[in-house]
C-alpha positions as CSV (number, residue, x, y, z in Angstrom):
1,M,67.6,37.7,-25.9
2,P,68.2,34.1,-24.7
3,M,68.2,35.3,-21.1
4,T,64.9,37.2,-21.7
5,F,63.4,34.0,-23.2
6,V,64.4,32.0,-20.2
7,F,62.7,34.4,-17.8
8,I,59.6,34.5,-19.9
9,T,59.6,30.6,-20.0
10,V,60.1,30.3,-16.2
11,G,57.5,32.9,-15.5
12,F,54.9,31.2,-17.8
13,S,55.7,27.8,-16.2
14,I,55.2,29.3,-12.7
15,T,51.9,30.8,-13.8
16,I,50.6,27.5,-15.2
17,F,51.7,25.7,-12.1
18,F,49.8,28.0,-9.7
19,S,46.8,28.0,-12.1
20,L,46.7,24.2,-12.0
21,V,47.0,24.2,-8.2
22,S,44.1,26.7,-8.0
23,I,42.0,24.5,-10.3
24,I,42.8,21.4,-8.3
25,T,42.0,23.2,-5.0
26,L,38.7,24.4,-6.4
27,V,37.8,20.9,-7.7
28,A,38.7,19.5,-4.3
29,F,36.5,22.0,-2.6
30,I,33.6,21.4,-4.9
31,C,33.9,17.6,-4.4
32,S,34.1,17.9,-0.7
33,V,30.9,20.0,-0.7
34,F,28.8,18.3,-3.4
35,I,29.8,14.6,-3.4
36,P,27.9,13.8,-0.1
37,I,24.8,15.4,-1.7
38,L,25.2,13.7,-5.0
39,S,25.7,10.3,-3.1
40,I,22.3,10.8,-1.6
41,F,20.8,11.5,-5.0
42,F,22.5,8.6,-6.7
43,R,21.5,6.2,-3.9
44,S,17.8,6.9,-4.3
45,E,17.5,7.9,-7.9
46,G,17.3,11.5,-6.5
47,F,20.0,12.7,-9.0
48,I,17.7,11.7,-11.9
49,F,14.9,13.6,-10.1
50,A,17.1,16.7,-9.8
51,I,18.0,16.7,-13.4
52,T,14.4,16.2,-14.6
53,C,13.2,18.9,-12.3
54,F,15.6,21.4,-13.8
55,I,14.7,20.4,-17.4
56,E,11.1,20.5,-16.6
57,E,11.3,24.0,-15.1
58,E,13.0,25.2,-18.4
59,V,10.2,23.5,-20.5
60,N,7.5,25.0,-18.3
61,L,8.7,28.5,-19.2
62,I,7.6,27.8,-22.7
63,V,4.1,26.8,-21.7
64,C,3.5,29.5,-19.1
65,G,0.2,31.3,-19.6
66,Y,-1.3,28.4,-21.6
67,D,-5.1,28.2,-21.1
68,I,-5.7,25.2,-18.8
69,S,-9.2,24.8,-20.1
70,Q,-7.8,23.9,-23.5
71,M,-5.5,21.1,-22.0
72,N,-6.3,17.5,-22.5
73,Y,-6.5,15.4,-19.4
74,F,-5.0,11.9,-19.1
75,L,-4.8,9.0,-16.8
76,K,-1.6,7.0,-16.7
77,I,-1.0,3.6,-15.0
78,L,2.3,3.8,-13.1
79,G,1.6,0.6,-11.2
80,G,-1.1,-1.9,-10.6
81,G,-1.8,-2.6,-14.3
82,R,-2.7,-6.2,-14.7
83,E,-1.1,-7.0,-11.3
84,V,-2.1,-6.9,-7.7
85,G,-0.4,-4.2,-5.6
86,R,2.1,-1.5,-6.6
87,S,-0.9,0.7,-7.0
88,A,-0.1,4.1,-8.7
89,I,-2.5,6.0,-11.0
90,E,-1.5,9.4,-12.4
91,V,-4.2,11.9,-13.3
92,G,-3.5,15.3,-14.9
93,N,-2.7,17.4,-18.0
94,S,0.5,18.8,-19.5
95,D,0.6,21.5,-16.8
96,G,0.8,19.1,-13.9
97,S,-0.6,16.0,-12.3
98,I,-1.5,14.2,-9.1
99,I,-0.8,10.5,-8.3
100,L,-3.4,8.3,-6.6
101,D,-1.5,5.9,-4.3
102,Y,2.2,5.0,-4.7
103,G,2.8,1.5,-3.4
104,V,5.0,-1.6,-3.8
105,N,4.6,-5.3,-4.4
106,F,7.1,-8.1,-4.0
107,D,8.8,-10.5,-6.4
108,E,9.4,-14.2,-5.7
109,K,12.5,-13.5,-3.6
110,D,10.6,-10.9,-1.5
111,N,12.3,-7.9,-3.2
112,P,10.1,-4.9,-3.4
113,N,9.0,-3.7,-6.9
114,F,8.4,0.0,-7.2
115,P,6.0,1.9,-9.6
116,L,7.1,3.8,-12.7
117,Q,8.2,7.4,-12.0
118,E,6.9,10.7,-13.2
119,M,9.1,13.9,-13.4
120,P,8.9,15.2,-9.8
121,G,8.5,18.8,-10.8
122,K,5.3,17.8,-12.6
123,V,3.7,16.0,-9.6
124,K,1.7,18.5,-7.5
125,G,0.7,15.9,-4.9
126,F,-0.2,12.4,-3.9
127,V,-3.6,11.3,-2.7
128,V,-3.6,8.0,-0.7
129,S,-6.6,5.6,-0.6
130,H,-5.4,3.6,2.5
131,A,-2.3,2.6,4.4
132,H,-1.5,-0.9,3.1
133,L,2.1,-1.1,1.8
134,D,1.0,-1.9,-1.7
135,H,-0.6,1.5,-1.8
136,I,1.9,3.7,0.2
137,G,5.3,1.9,0.2
138,A,6.9,4.1,-2.4
139,L,5.7,7.5,-1.2
140,P,9.1,8.5,0.4
141,I,10.8,8.4,-3.0
142,Y,9.2,11.8,-3.7
143,Q,10.8,13.3,-0.6
144,I,14.4,12.6,-1.6
145,G,16.8,15.6,-1.5
146,S,15.1,18.9,-2.0
147,L,11.7,17.3,-2.9
148,N,8.8,18.1,-0.6
149,T,5.8,16.6,-2.4
150,K,2.5,17.0,-0.5
151,V,0.5,13.8,0.4
152,Y,-3.3,13.8,1.2
153,G,-5.4,11.2,2.9
154,T,-7.5,10.7,6.0
155,V,-6.1,11.2,9.5
156,A,-6.3,7.5,10.2
157,T,-4.4,6.7,7.0
158,R,-1.8,9.3,8.0
159,I,-1.1,7.7,11.4
160,I,-1.1,4.1,10.2
161,T,1.1,5.0,7.2
162,E,3.9,6.2,9.5
163,T,3.8,2.9,11.4
164,M,3.8,0.8,8.2
165,L,6.6,2.7,6.6
166,K,8.7,2.5,9.8
167,D,8.2,-1.3,9.8
168,F,8.9,-1.6,6.1
169,L,12.2,0.3,6.5
170,K,13.2,-1.8,9.5
171,L,12.5,-5.1,7.7
172,S,13.6,-4.2,4.1
173,G,15.9,-1.2,4.5
174,A,18.7,-2.6,2.4
175,K,16.3,-3.2,-0.5
176,I,14.6,0.2,-0.6
177,P,15.8,3.5,-2.1
178,Y,15.0,5.7,0.8
179,E,15.9,6.1,4.5
180,W,14.3,7.4,7.7
181,V,14.8,11.0,6.7
182,E,12.5,10.5,3.7
183,V,9.9,8.7,5.8
184,R,9.9,11.6,8.3
185,K,9.5,14.1,5.4
186,T,6.6,12.1,4.0
187,M,4.8,12.4,7.3
188,D,5.6,16.1,7.7
189,N,4.2,16.7,4.2
190,F,1.0,14.5,4.8
191,M,-2.1,16.6,5.0
192,A,-5.1,14.9,6.7
193,I,-8.5,15.5,5.2
194,G,-11.9,14.3,6.2
195,Y,-14.6,12.3,4.4
196,G,-16.6,14.6,2.2
197,E,-14.1,17.4,2.5
198,E,-12.9,18.9,-0.8
199,V,-9.3,20.1,-1.4
200,E,-7.9,21.8,-4.5
201,I,-4.6,20.5,-5.8
202,D,-3.4,22.5,-8.8
203,S,-6.4,22.5,-11.3
204,L,-8.0,19.4,-9.7
205,K,-10.5,19.1,-6.8
206,V,-10.2,16.0,-4.7
207,S,-12.6,14.5,-2.1
208,L,-12.6,11.3,-0.1
209,Y,-15.3,8.8,0.9
210,N,-15.4,5.6,3.0
211,A,-14.2,2.7,0.9
212,G,-15.1,0.0,3.5
213,H,-11.7,-1.7,3.2
214,I,-9.8,-0.9,6.4
215,P,-10.1,2.0,8.8
216,G,-9.4,5.3,7.0
217,S,-9.7,3.8,3.6
218,S,-11.0,6.0,0.9
219,I,-12.6,6.2,-2.5
220,I,-10.9,9.1,-4.2
221,K,-13.0,11.4,-6.4
222,V,-11.1,13.8,-8.7
223,S,-13.0,16.6,-10.4
224,S,-12.0,19.1,-13.1
225,E,-13.7,21.3,-15.7
226,K,-13.5,18.3,-18.0
227,G,-15.3,15.8,-15.8
228,V,-15.1,13.5,-12.8
229,I,-12.8,10.5,-12.1
230,A,-13.6,8.1,-9.3
231,F,-10.8,5.7,-8.1
232,T,-12.1,2.9,-5.7
233,G,-8.8,2.1,-4.2
234,D,-9.4,-1.2,-2.4
235,I,-13.1,-1.3,-1.8
236,N,-15.7,-3.5,0.0
237,L,-19.5,-3.4,0.1
238,T,-19.8,-6.0,2.9
239,E,-20.4,-4.9,6.4
240,T,-17.8,-6.4,8.8
241,K,-17.1,-6.2,12.5
242,L,-14.4,-3.6,11.7
243,M,-15.8,-1.7,8.8
244,K,-19.1,-0.2,7.5
245,P,-19.7,-0.7,3.7
246,A,-18.3,1.6,1.1
247,E,-20.2,4.8,0.3
248,I,-20.6,4.3,-3.4
249,E,-23.5,6.7,-3.6
250,N,-21.0,9.6,-3.6
251,I,-19.5,8.6,-7.0
252,G,-22.7,8.4,-9.0
253,D,-21.7,11.4,-11.2
254,A,-18.3,10.0,-12.3
255,N,-17.4,9.9,-16.0
256,V,-14.5,7.5,-15.6
257,L,-14.3,4.8,-13.0
258,V,-10.9,3.4,-12.1
259,M,-11.7,0.2,-10.1
260,E,-9.8,-2.6,-8.4
261,S,-10.4,-6.2,-9.7
262,T,-8.7,-8.4,-7.1
263,Y,-11.6,-10.7,-7.1
264,G,-12.9,-10.1,-10.6
265,K,-13.6,-13.8,-11.2
266,F,-15.0,-14.7,-7.7
267,N,-17.8,-14.1,-5.4
268,H,-17.4,-14.3,-1.6
269,P,-19.5,-16.4,0.7
270,N,-22.0,-14.8,3.1
271,R,-19.9,-13.0,5.8
272,K,-22.1,-14.1,8.7
273,D,-21.8,-17.7,7.6
274,V,-18.0,-17.4,7.4
275,E,-17.8,-16.0,10.9
276,N,-20.0,-18.7,12.4
277,D,-18.1,-21.5,10.6
278,F,-14.8,-20.0,11.8
279,Y,-15.9,-19.7,15.4
280,D,-17.5,-23.2,15.5
281,K,-14.3,-24.8,14.2
282,V,-12.1,-22.9,16.6
283,M,-14.3,-24.2,19.5
284,E,-14.0,-27.7,18.1
285,V,-10.2,-27.7,18.1
286,V,-9.8,-26.0,21.5
287,E,-12.4,-28.1,23.3
288,S,-10.5,-31.2,21.9
289,G,-7.4,-30.0,23.7
290,G,-5.7,-28.2,20.8
291,T,-4.4,-24.7,20.0
292,V,-5.4,-22.7,16.9
293,L,-2.9,-20.6,15.2
294,V,-4.4,-17.7,13.1
295,P,-1.8,-16.1,10.9
296,A,-3.2,-12.7,10.1
297,F,-2.0,-9.3,8.8
298,S,-1.3,-6.8,11.7
299,L,-3.4,-4.2,9.9
300,A,-7.2,-4.9,9.9
301,R,-7.3,-8.7,9.6
302,S,-6.0,-9.4,13.1
303,Q,-8.5,-6.8,14.5
304,E,-11.3,-8.4,12.6
305,V,-10.6,-11.9,13.9
306,L,-10.2,-10.6,17.5
307,S,-13.6,-8.8,17.2
308,V,-15.3,-12.0,16.0
309,L,-14.0,-13.8,19.0
310,A,-14.9,-10.9,21.4
311,E,-18.5,-10.7,20.2
312,R,-19.1,-14.3,21.1
313,N,-17.3,-14.1,24.5
314,F,-14.8,-16.8,23.6
315,P,-14.2,-18.6,26.9
316,Y,-10.6,-19.7,26.3
317,P,-7.3,-17.7,26.3
318,V,-6.6,-15.6,23.2
319,Y,-3.1,-14.3,22.5
320,Y,-2.2,-11.8,19.9
321,D,1.4,-11.1,18.8
322,G,3.2,-8.8,16.4
323,M,2.5,-5.2,15.4
324,S,-1.3,-5.7,15.8
325,R,-1.4,-4.1,19.3
326,E,0.1,-0.8,18.0
327,I,-2.3,-0.8,15.1
328,T,-5.2,-1.6,17.4
329,E,-4.4,1.3,19.7
330,I,-4.3,3.6,16.7
331,M,-7.7,2.4,15.5
332,L,-9.2,2.9,19.0
333,G,-8.1,6.5,18.8
334,F,-10.2,7.0,15.7
335,K,-13.4,5.3,16.5
336,E,-15.3,7.2,13.9
337,F,-13.7,5.0,11.2
338,L,-14.8,1.8,12.9
339,N,-18.1,-0.1,12.6
340,R,-18.0,-1.8,16.0
341,P,-15.4,0.0,18.1
342,D,-17.0,-1.6,21.2
343,L,-15.9,-5.1,20.1
344,L,-12.4,-4.0,19.3
345,K,-12.1,-2.3,22.7
346,K,-13.5,-5.5,24.4
347,A,-10.8,-7.6,22.6
348,Y,-8.1,-5.1,23.5
349,D,-9.1,-5.2,27.2
350,N,-9.7,-8.9,27.6
351,F,-7.3,-10.7,25.3
352,N,-3.6,-11.2,26.0
353,Y,-0.9,-9.2,24.1
354,V,2.4,-11.1,23.8
355,K,5.1,-8.9,25.3
356,G,8.2,-11.2,25.0
357,W,9.5,-14.7,24.8
358,E,8.1,-15.8,28.1
359,D,4.6,-14.9,27.0
360,R,5.3,-16.5,23.6
361,H,6.3,-19.8,25.3
362,R,3.2,-19.7,27.5
363,A,0.9,-19.0,24.5
364,W,1.6,-22.1,22.4
365,K,1.4,-24.4,25.4
366,E,-2.1,-23.3,26.4
367,K,-5.2,-24.5,24.6
368,G,-6.7,-21.4,23.0
369,V,-6.2,-19.1,20.0
370,I,-3.0,-17.3,18.9
371,V,-3.5,-14.5,16.4
372,A,-0.1,-13.5,14.9
373,S,1.5,-11.9,11.9
374,A,2.5,-12.4,9.2
375,G,-0.7,-13.4,7.4
376,M,1.1,-15.4,4.7
377,L,3.6,-16.9,7.1
378,K,6.5,-15.1,5.3
379,G,8.0,-14.1,8.7
380,G,7.0,-12.6,12.1
381,P,6.0,-14.5,15.2
382,A,3.5,-16.6,13.3
383,V,6.4,-18.7,11.9
384,Y,7.6,-19.4,15.5
385,Y,4.2,-20.6,16.6
386,F,3.8,-22.7,13.4
387,K,6.9,-24.6,14.1
388,K,5.8,-25.3,17.7
389,L,2.2,-26.4,16.8
390,S,2.5,-28.0,13.4
391,E,3.6,-31.4,14.5
392,N,0.5,-32.1,16.8
393,S,-2.7,-33.3,15.1
394,K,-4.7,-31.8,17.9
395,N,-3.7,-28.2,16.8
396,A,-4.9,-26.3,13.8
397,V,-3.7,-23.5,11.5
398,F,-6.6,-21.4,10.3
399,L,-5.7,-19.1,7.4
400,V,-7.8,-16.0,7.1
401,S,-5.9,-14.0,4.5
402,Y,-5.1,-14.1,0.8
403,Q,-2.1,-16.4,0.2
404,A,0.1,-15.1,-2.6
405,I,2.0,-17.4,-5.0
406,N,5.3,-18.7,-3.6
407,T,4.5,-17.8,0.0
408,P,4.6,-20.4,2.8
409,G,0.9,-20.0,3.3
410,R,0.2,-20.9,-0.4
411,K,2.6,-23.8,-0.2
412,L,0.7,-25.1,2.8
413,L,-2.5,-25.1,0.8
414,E,-1.0,-26.6,-2.3
415,M,1.5,-29.1,-0.9
416,G,0.5,-29.5,2.8
417,K,3.9,-28.4,4.0
418,F,5.7,-25.1,4.8
419,D,8.3,-25.4,2.1
420,E,10.1,-28.0,-0.1
421,Y,12.3,-29.1,2.8
422,S,9.6,-29.5,5.5
423,G,7.6,-32.5,6.4
424,L,3.9,-32.7,5.8
425,L,1.8,-30.7,8.2
426,K,0.2,-32.8,10.9
427,A,-2.0,-30.1,12.4
428,R,-5.4,-29.4,10.9
429,L,-5.4,-26.8,8.1
430,E,-8.3,-24.7,6.9
431,I,-8.8,-21.3,5.1
432,F,-11.6,-18.9,5.8
433,D,-12.7,-16.1,3.4
434,F,-12.4,-12.9,5.6
435,S,-11.7,-10.8,2.6
436,S,-12.0,-7.0,2.7
437,H,-12.2,-6.7,-1.1
438,A,-15.4,-6.6,-3.1
439,G,-16.2,-9.8,-5.0
440,R,-17.4,-10.1,-8.6
441,R,-21.1,-9.3,-8.0
442,Q,-20.2,-6.3,-5.8
443,L,-17.8,-4.9,-8.4
444,L,-20.5,-5.1,-11.0
445,E,-22.9,-3.3,-8.6
446,I,-20.3,-0.4,-8.2
447,V,-20.2,0.0,-12.0
448,K,-24.0,0.0,-12.2
449,S,-24.2,2.7,-9.5
450,V,-22.5,5.2,-11.8
451,K,-25.1,6.8,-14.1
452,D,-23.1,8.8,-16.8
453,L,-20.2,6.4,-17.1
454,E,-18.1,6.8,-20.2
455,K,-15.3,4.2,-19.4
456,V,-14.2,1.8,-16.8
457,V,-10.4,1.2,-16.1
458,L,-9.7,-2.0,-14.3
459,V,-6.5,-2.2,-12.1
460,H,-5.1,-4.1,-9.1
461,G,-6.0,-7.5,-10.4
462,S,-4.3,-10.4,-12.2
463,P,-4.8,-10.6,-15.9
464,D,-7.4,-13.4,-15.7
465,N,-9.4,-11.5,-13.0
466,E,-9.3,-8.3,-15.0
467,S,-10.3,-9.9,-18.2
468,S,-13.1,-11.9,-16.7
469,L,-14.6,-8.9,-15.0
470,A,-14.2,-6.7,-18.2
471,D,-16.2,-9.3,-20.2
472,L,-18.9,-9.2,-17.5
473,I,-19.1,-5.4,-17.5
474,K,-19.3,-5.2,-21.2
475,Q,-22.0,-7.9,-21.4
476,E,-24.1,-6.4,-18.6
477,I,-23.7,-2.7,-19.2
478,G,-22.1,-2.1,-22.6
479,V,-19.7,0.5,-21.4
480,E,-16.0,0.8,-22.6
481,V,-13.7,-1.2,-20.4
482,I,-9.9,-0.9,-20.4
483,T,-7.4,-3.3,-18.8
484,P,-4.2,-1.3,-19.1
485,E,-0.6,-2.4,-18.7
486,N,1.8,-0.4,-16.5
487,G,3.0,2.7,-18.5
488,Q,-0.2,2.9,-20.5
489,E,-1.7,6.4,-20.9
490,I,-5.4,6.9,-21.4
491,S,-6.8,10.1,-22.9
492,L,-9.8,11.5,-21.0
């Protein structure tokens, strides 16, 4: 009996031992296979996406067969609510949704802020108004792991988006939750559609129309059996050298208007007067022996300034530096999106692109004009030129872009110096309103052009700009106006 017990005990122990070894081996195998995958998910919040996708698929089993016509549609602000940038507007019902834009903005330390997220399985696609980072910078998040969310926009927006995302990844890669593979997938899933063309995404019909902001920019019109929503994106009704005015006649049947309000408190001066004033003052500086630095965004603002100079046959050297050449070449490949492609081609052919440090050194020593990024002097070659030119009173710095709070450009305007540690600027400083956004009067004109309007939703504006414009619209038209916070859902 004792001997039998010993054999049983030993046998049981051996069984347990080999069972544990098998379990440990299995766990090691699972870890070796899945940990790399999970690390990708955790890195970019993809793990949360995977879990929510699974849960949502289970929930969807319950609502299968539900009559879509009985569903209530909603509009949810994922970004751009009472703030400029980070644009992201969700439209849909309980069965699914689309998201209009998915961008970023930046905090005081230049860290990117991303929009709120929706369960990825619910999102049937993105529709992009244009290729500025504050409207497209977060798109690759919905390509992480097994996600392959479709993106829709104009062909010009598609090509420029790739360039902008590559540059964003290069400059801010450590601060953003995706990598090159997600950018590549974004472009693979980007479907180009033309102005006036209608595409169906789930239960919604989407069409695009020229927004007049930058080449390829679009007003997005979303139609369902419940009504029509129009999203202006960034919009401009002023004809410029680069752009024709927005085609607002195509959204006259909208029931709900989602509209930007960047300049809800302000009107812009006459564009022709701004161009003439800019050119006259450039000539004044250069003919006095100075050099004019024009810090400008690589996308659209640089091309606008170069076109103004080309139209007037500026007789002195013009240099342009940064990503603007690549963007210019893209634009010239899609002339149908330009107002005066002849002027941009003339600038491209006649002006000097800076190819390296030798050209850069030559540029600031010549009397003439240098157009360089970044537009707010936050980085890029413009900072190099600024340091070389700022100490000479013969030179000038002409700002042509919006200067955000806490940027060097804003500090120049407010304090007369680049930052707290710099000396006072000796070069001449001026700012010119080359805005590509509609002003207060134009925004009101857009609202008045919509005949059966039920409500206006103001986004992409500071609280004071949104509130001021809301008061004006209520006073002039009497329609309901909403100025939502991020995360707010509006029943349609």
